C-alpha positions as CSV (number, residue, x, y, z in Angstrom):
1,M,131.6,120.6,57.8
2,A,134.1,119.6,55.2
3,R,137.8,119.1,55.9
4,L,140.3,118.9,53.1
5,L,142.4,115.8,53.5
6,Y,144.4,116.0,50.2
7,S,144.6,118.1,47.0
8,D,146.9,117.6,44.0
9,G,145.7,120.7,42.3
10,V,143.3,118.7,40.1
11,S,141.2,116.8,42.6
12,E,140.4,117.1,46.3
13,L,139.8,114.4,48.9
14,L,137.3,115.7,51.5
15,Q,136.0,114.4,54.8
16,F,132.6,115.3,56.0
17,D,131.2,114.8,59.5
18,L,127.6,113.9,58.9
19,T,126.9,113.1,62.6
20,D,124.5,116.1,62.9
21,Q,122.3,114.5,60.2
22,I,121.7,111.4,62.4
23,D,118.2,111.4,63.8
24,G,117.6,107.6,64.5
25,I,115.0,107.4,61.7
26,T,116.7,108.1,58.4
27,Q,119.1,106.1,56.3
28,S,119.8,108.9,53.8
29,F,122.5,111.5,54.1
30,N,123.6,114.5,52.1
31,T,126.9,116.2,51.3
32,S,127.4,119.8,50.1
33,S,129.4,118.8,47.0
34,S,129.1,116.1,44.5
35,M,130.9,112.8,45.2
36,N,133.0,110.6,42.9
37,Q,131.0,107.5,43.8
38,S,133.9,105.1,43.4
39,S,135.9,107.0,45.9
40,V,133.4,107.1,48.8
41,R,134.4,105.6,52.1
42,V,131.8,105.7,55.0
43,Y,132.9,105.4,58.6
44,Y,130.3,104.5,61.2
45,N,131.5,104.9,64.8
46,G,135.0,104.8,63.4
47,I,134.5,101.5,61.4
48,R,134.8,101.6,57.6
49,Q,131.6,100.3,56.1
50,S,131.4,97.9,53.2
51,Q,130.4,99.2,49.8
52,D,127.5,96.8,50.0
53,D,126.0,98.9,52.8
54,I,126.0,102.1,50.6
55,S,123.7,103.1,47.8
56,F,123.7,106.4,45.9
57,N,120.5,108.5,45.5
58,S,122.2,111.3,43.6
59,S,125.7,112.8,43.3
60,T,125.2,114.5,46.7
61,S,123.1,111.9,48.6
62,F,123.6,108.3,49.7
63,S,121.7,105.8,51.8
64,L,123.0,103.2,54.2
65,S,121.6,99.7,54.6
66,F,121.1,100.4,58.3
67,I,119.8,103.3,60.5
68,P,122.4,105.1,62.6
69,Q,121.2,105.9,66.1
70,I,121.4,109.2,68.0
71,G,124.8,109.4,69.7
72,D,126.5,107.5,66.9
73,H,129.1,109.1,64.6
74,L,129.1,109.2,60.8
75,F,132.0,110.4,58.6
76,I,132.5,110.2,54.9
77,D,135.6,110.6,52.8
78,Y,135.4,111.1,49.0
79,V,136.9,112.7,46.0
80,V,134.9,115.7,44.8
81,G,133.5,114.7,41.4
């Protein structure tokens, strides 16, 4: 589910809780709206991940360099783009 963090009338900063996509197998995750890739911030169990750990599959999908495990938490902040 998306949560609006900021809007200036032109752009929106959203936060998505992707925890429900964690299955202990996959490294790829999807958002419901396109991401401005330079704005993406991923938080794994509350710790911001390095850009080196994130690769983009499409404007609505990204992969991590590690596999989150069931019971972990994954959030992403990004500007809709």
